[in-house]
C-alpha positions as CSV (number, residue, x, y, z in Angstrom):
1,X,102.1,76.3,102.8
2,X,101.4,76.6,99.1
3,X,98.4,74.3,99.5
4,X,97.0,76.8,102.0
5,X,97.6,79.7,99.6
6,X,95.9,77.8,96.8
7,X,93.0,76.9,99.0
8,X,92.5,80.5,100.1
9,X,92.7,81.7,96.5
10,X,90.3,79.1,95.3
11,X,87.5,79.5,97.8
12,X,84.2,79.3,96.1
13,X,85.8,79.1,92.6
14,X,85.1,76.4,90.1
15,X,87.5,74.8,87.6
16,X,85.4,75.7,84.5
17,X,84.1,79.2,84.6
18,X,82.4,80.7,81.5
19,X,85.0,81.9,79.0
20,X,85.3,85.7,78.6
21,X,86.1,86.8,75.1
22,X,86.8,83.2,74.1
23,X,89.6,82.9,76.8
24,X,89.2,80.2,79.4
25,X,88.9,81.6,82.9
26,X,91.2,79.7,85.3
27,X,90.7,79.1,89.0
28,X,93.5,79.4,91.5
29,X,94.1,75.6,91.5
30,X,94.7,75.5,87.8
31,X,97.0,78.5,88.0
32,X,98.9,76.8,90.8
33,X,99.3,73.7,88.6
34,X,100.6,75.8,85.7
35,X,103.1,77.4,88.1
36,X,104.3,73.9,89.3
37,X,104.8,72.9,85.7
38,X,106.6,76.1,84.8
39,X,109.1,75.3,87.6
40,X,109.6,71.7,86.3
41,X,107.7,70.4,83.3
42,X,108.5,66.8,84.3
43,X,107.2,67.2,87.9
44,X,105.1,64.1,88.7
45,X,101.3,64.6,89.0
46,X,101.4,63.2,92.5
47,X,103.9,65.9,93.6
48,X,101.8,68.6,91.9
49,X,98.7,67.2,93.6
50,X,100.4,67.3,97.0
51,X,101.4,71.0,96.4
52,X,98.0,72.1,95.3
53,X,95.7,69.9,97.4
54,X,94.4,67.5,94.7
55,X,94.7,63.8,93.9
56,X,97.1,62.7,91.2
57,X,94.1,61.8,89.0
58,X,92.5,65.2,89.4
59,X,95.8,66.9,88.5
60,X,96.1,64.6,85.4
61,X,92.6,65.6,84.3
62,X,93.2,69.3,84.8
63,X,96.5,69.2,83.0
64,X,94.8,67.5,80.0
65,X,92.1,70.1,80.0
66,X,94.6,72.9,80.0
67,X,96.4,71.3,77.1
68,X,93.2,70.7,75.2
69,X,92.1,74.3,75.7
70,X,95.5,75.6,74.4
71,X,96.1,77.3,77.7
72,X,99.6,75.8,77.9
73,X,102.0,73.5,76.2
74,X,104.6,71.2,77.8
75,X,107.8,71.3,75.7
76,X,111.5,71.0,75.9
77,X,113.1,74.4,75.6
78,X,116.5,74.3,74.0
79,X,119.4,76.6,73.4
80,X,119.1,77.0,69.6
81,X,122.9,77.1,69.1
82,X,123.4,73.7,70.7
83,X,120.9,72.0,68.3
84,X,122.2,73.5,65.1
85,X,120.4,76.8,64.7
86,X,123.2,79.4,64.6
87,X,121.1,82.4,63.5
88,X,118.1,84.0,65.2
89,X,116.5,87.3,64.4
90,X,113.4,89.3,65.3
91,X,111.9,90.7,62.2
92,X,109.7,93.8,62.3
93,X,107.1,93.8,59.5
94,X,105.0,96.6,58.1
95,X,101.9,95.6,56.3
96,X,99.5,97.1,53.8
97,X,96.0,95.8,54.2
98,X,95.0,92.8,56.3
99,X,97.5,92.3,59.1
100,X,95.9,89.0,60.3
101,X,96.4,87.3,56.9
102,X,100.1,88.1,57.0
103,X,100.3,86.9,60.6
104,X,98.6,83.6,59.6
105,X,101.0,83.1,56.7
106,X,104.0,83.7,59.0
107,X,102.7,81.1,61.5
108,X,102.7,78.5,58.8
109,X,106.5,78.9,58.3
110,X,108.5,76.4,60.3
111,X,111.4,78.9,60.9
112,X,109.0,81.3,62.5
113,X,108.8,80.6,66.3
114,X,106.9,83.7,67.5
115,X,104.4,86.0,65.9
116,X,102.7,89.0,67.5
117,X,100.6,91.8,66.0
118,X,101.7,95.1,67.5
119,X,100.8,98.7,67.8
120,X,103.8,101.0,67.1
121,X,106.6,101.1,64.6
122,X,105.7,97.6,63.2
123,X,102.5,95.9,62.5
124,X,104.0,92.4,63.2
125,X,107.0,91.1,65.1
126,X,108.2,87.6,64.1
127,X,111.0,85.7,65.7
128,X,113.0,83.6,63.2
129,X,115.3,80.7,64.0
130,X,117.5,79.5,61.2
131,X,120.6,77.3,60.6
132,X,122.8,80.1,59.3
133,X,122.8,83.5,57.6
134,X,122.0,82.1,54.1
135,X,118.9,80.4,55.6
136,X,117.8,83.6,57.3
137,X,118.2,85.6,54.1
138,X,116.1,83.0,52.2
139,X,113.3,83.2,54.8
140,X,113.2,87.0,54.8
141,X,113.9,87.7,51.2
142,X,112.1,84.9,49.4
143,X,109.3,84.0,51.8
144,X,108.4,86.9,54.1
145,X,109.0,89.8,51.6
146,X,107.2,87.8,48.9
147,X,103.9,87.7,50.9
148,X,101.4,90.0,49.2
149,X,100.8,92.9,51.6
150,X,104.2,93.0,53.2
151,X,105.4,96.6,52.7
152,X,108.7,96.5,54.5
153,X,110.8,94.5,57.0
154,X,113.5,95.4,59.5
155,X,115.7,92.6,60.9
156,X,117.3,92.5,64.3
157,X,119.9,89.8,64.3
158,X,120.6,88.2,67.6
159,X,124.3,88.3,68.5
160,X,124.1,86.4,71.7
161,X,121.2,84.8,73.7
162,X,121.6,85.9,77.3
163,X,118.2,84.9,78.7
164,X,115.4,82.6,77.6
165,X,112.9,81.6,80.2
166,X,109.2,80.8,80.5
167,X,109.0,81.3,84.2
168,X,106.7,84.4,84.4
169,X,104.2,82.5,86.5
170,X,100.5,83.2,86.5
171,X,100.5,86.4,88.5
């Protein structure tokens, strides 16, 4: 049934359309492959091929292309507490001057897992994952606040992780 939906969505579409604004344009088959991998990142290419109507080799090539283009990553998602990271926080950052240079500096920090430039109360939101409170304090006080152009920060410490998924699909 899913193969039929993919086939109908992909009629007259090609795998490699011209990028718009530097973003790869994906056809329905590539989107269906992504959805399959979001359900189970270890799903065999043969099973994905059967679901989307392609050969195992064609799925392998498409997955590699999606990885190479930075469209997706295939990773193990962990519960930070179970692997020794007892403190997480979202840090709102206000910047004077170039927001992008601060965002780039944040992406270089190993404790920073997520960086987004925003419109609203903060210029940047950064998710920080640390071993403990002392580690979090060091990252915020000595590294983030020390960046030239950081005007202020506000930390939102996570008390309990209730939901962490990457199953939003491709809509």
